[in-house]
N, C-alpha and C positions, 0 to 999 in steps of 0.2 A: 513705442514698445515694439521690439522686434520679437515676432513669433517663430523665428527660425530655430531657437534652441529647444522649443517644445513641439516641433513639427511631427514627431513621433508619438506625441502624446505624453501624458504623465499619469501615474496612479494616485488615487485618493479615495479614501472612504472615511466619513466622518465616525469617529469612534464615541462621539459625546462624551469626550474626556473633560470638557469644560475650560480648557485652558483659554480658548478665545473668549469665553464668556466670563472669566473672572480676573481679567486685567482691566485696567483703567482705559477709558475711551468712550466714544460716543457710539451708540446704535441708533442711527437715524431712522425715522419712521416716516412715511408718507401718510395722508389722509386715508388712502385705501388700505394701506397695511394696518393702520391703527383700527380701522373699521373690522378687518380680519381678525385681529387680536381681540377685540372687545366681543365680536360674536363668538369666538372660541371660548372665552371666559364667561360669557352670559351677562356681559355688562353693556351699558350704553356707551356711545363714544365719549359723552361727558364724563361719566364715571371713571372710564379709562384714563382719560385726560388727567383728571384730579389725582388718581391714585398712582399711575404709573408713568406719566409722560412729564417732561420738562422742557421749557422753551430755552433754546440756545440760539441767540440772535434770532433769525427768522425762521428757524427750523425747529422740529420736534425730535426729542430724543428719548429713549427709555431711560428711566431713572435707574440709579445704581443703589445697591445696599451699602452700608456703611464701610464695608471691606473693599469696595470698588467692584464688586461682581455685579452683573446684570440682576435686576430685581426679579427676573424670572428663571434664575438658576437655583435649582435645589438638587443637587446630586444628579442633575440632568435637566434638560430644557423643558420646563413645564408648559411652553406654548410651541413646542417643536413643529406641529403641523401648520401654525399660523405664523411662524417665525418670520420677521422682516427679510426684505430682499437682501440686505447686507449679510445677514447670517446664512440665507439660503445659497449665497454664492461663494462664501469663504471656502477655501484660501484663494480662490481665483479672482482676486482683486488685481487691478492694473500695477499697483506698487509692488505686489509680490511677484509679478510676471516680467518685470523689466530685465531680468538677467537670471541665468542659473544661480548666481550667488544670492540674489534676492529670494529666490525660491528655496535655496538651501537654508538661509536665515530663518525663513518661515518655518521650515521642516524642524528646526531645533526645538520650536515650541508647540509643534502640531504633529502629534503621533499618527495621524491618519495619512499624511503625505508619504507616498511610496507604498501605500498598502491599498488593497481592493481593486477596482476595476480601473481600466485605462480610460482616461478621457482623451478623446481625439482633438486635435488642434482646433477644429470647427467648433467643438462644444466649449473649449477653453475660451475661445474668442467671444462667443455667445455669453458665457458666465461673467467674463471681464466686462462686458457691456451691460451687465446687470439684469440679463434675461436667463431664464432657467433656474435650476437648483441642483444642488449635489444631493447624494443619497447617503443615509447612514449606513454604516457597515451592517452586514448580516449578523444576527446574533450567532454565537457558536452552537452547534449541534449538542443537544444534551448527551452525556456519556451514559451508557448503560451500566 
């Protein structure tokens, strides 16, 4: 992954539009992440596992609704403060950062790309390594 193309940073702000939450795919969770979600929901880890996790090979993933959306999507992320690292670092995933073309392809489905604050190259590299988190867009000021 060459970081040259984003050396001046890129703009992003999660609008919580849900596109990334409502497409097919796996949201992987570690034991620590599962515990954070369970605590957020007031469940035991076992309860969370029975209700909201599925085994995929040797890993755990969040379950999906019948329409393919994440089980925790309900016109917004119902576990946003406790969301897994995969969600916290989107769209700064290695596969989305391989080239400007890959980033543009991701932007077609993510309305937050190109908006909000500029993430510096160092932050982007940290997020691509699975460390840190992006921030939601600030809500608009109420009109008088």
